[in-house]
N, C-alpha and C positions, 0 to 999 in steps of 0.2 A: 319033698317033691317041690320043683321049681314054679315059679309063677307062670300063668299062661301067657300067650302072645297078647291077648286083650288086656290082661293086667299090666303088662310091661307097656303097652301103648298108653293106658291111662296114667301110668306113672311118668312116662316121658311127657306126656301133655300137661299134667298137673304139677309136677315136680320141676319138670324142665322149665315151665312158665314162671314158677315162683323163683328159680335160680336167676332167670333172665331179668326178672322185674325187682329183685330185691336190692340191686345196687345201681345207682344212676351210671349211664355209660361212661361219662367222663371220670369216674372214680373206679372204674373196673381194673384199672393198673395197680391199684392199692389194696383192693380187697374184691373178691368175688366169691361165688358159691357153685358148687358143682354136686353131683350125685353119683352114687354107684349101686347097682342091683346086684346082690349076691344071694342066690337061693330065694328064700322068702323075704328077705330084708332089703330095705333101702336105706343107704347112709347118706345123710346130708354132710358136705364136706367144705369148710371155710379154706379158701385159696388166697394166699398172700405172698408177696415177695419175700425171700429169706431175710431175716433181719442181719445175719451175718453170713456172707456168702459171696459166691460170684455173681456178676450181673446177669440177670435172667433166671437165676435160680428162684424156685418157688417152693413154699411148704403147703402141705395139704392136711388140715386138721379136722378129723371127724367131730362134729358137734351133735348130731342128733342120728337116732336110728329108729325106724318103723319096721316092724316084723309083722308080717300078715299070719294070722292063725286061721287055717281053712275051716277047722271045726267049729270055731265060733263066729267066723266071718268078720273078724275084727283085727284091727291094726293095734299092736302094742307099741307104747312111746317109750323110748330110752334116752338117756343124756350120758355123755362121757364124763366120768369123774377124772379128777387130776391124777389118779393112779392108773388111768388107762383102761378101767374097767367100765362096762355098761351097767347103768343103774336104771330100774323102772323110775318114771316120772310120776311122782305123787303130787297131787291127788287124783289126776286124770292119767291113767297110765294106759287107757284103752280109748279107742275111737272106731266108729263104724266106717267112717269115710276118710280117705286119704287127705281131703281138703281140710277136715277137722283136725287132723295130725299137725298140718302146716299152721293152723290158727294157734294151736298150743304152742308151737315153736314160736311164732311172732309174738304172742302175748307174753311168753317167758316171765311168769309172775314171780319166780324164785331166782332168777339169774342163773338158771342152769346151763342154758345154751349159749348165751351171749355174754355171760359174766355180769 
């Protein structure tokens, strides 16, 4: 089952604001962040100009995924391995609030999200 309209509104507010505030305005042409909602999951994406490619071409690399589990009312936190597979983030792989997921992402104690 997909997220409710209220859940999507909260995601747009919380994650959307995080994406806007993550990078200073004058640096947004070099790196930026976006998100996608797919079913019960929110994926955080790093957006950069393509290293090799035509001018204006960008790359979109997923760095984190938060999946909402309605039964437990918690968000599961995942990071993208170099193999392209999602891995649960240890030791904190669940959070009750979306803001807490973003705090884990920002803290990135193990260098899983930002290297």
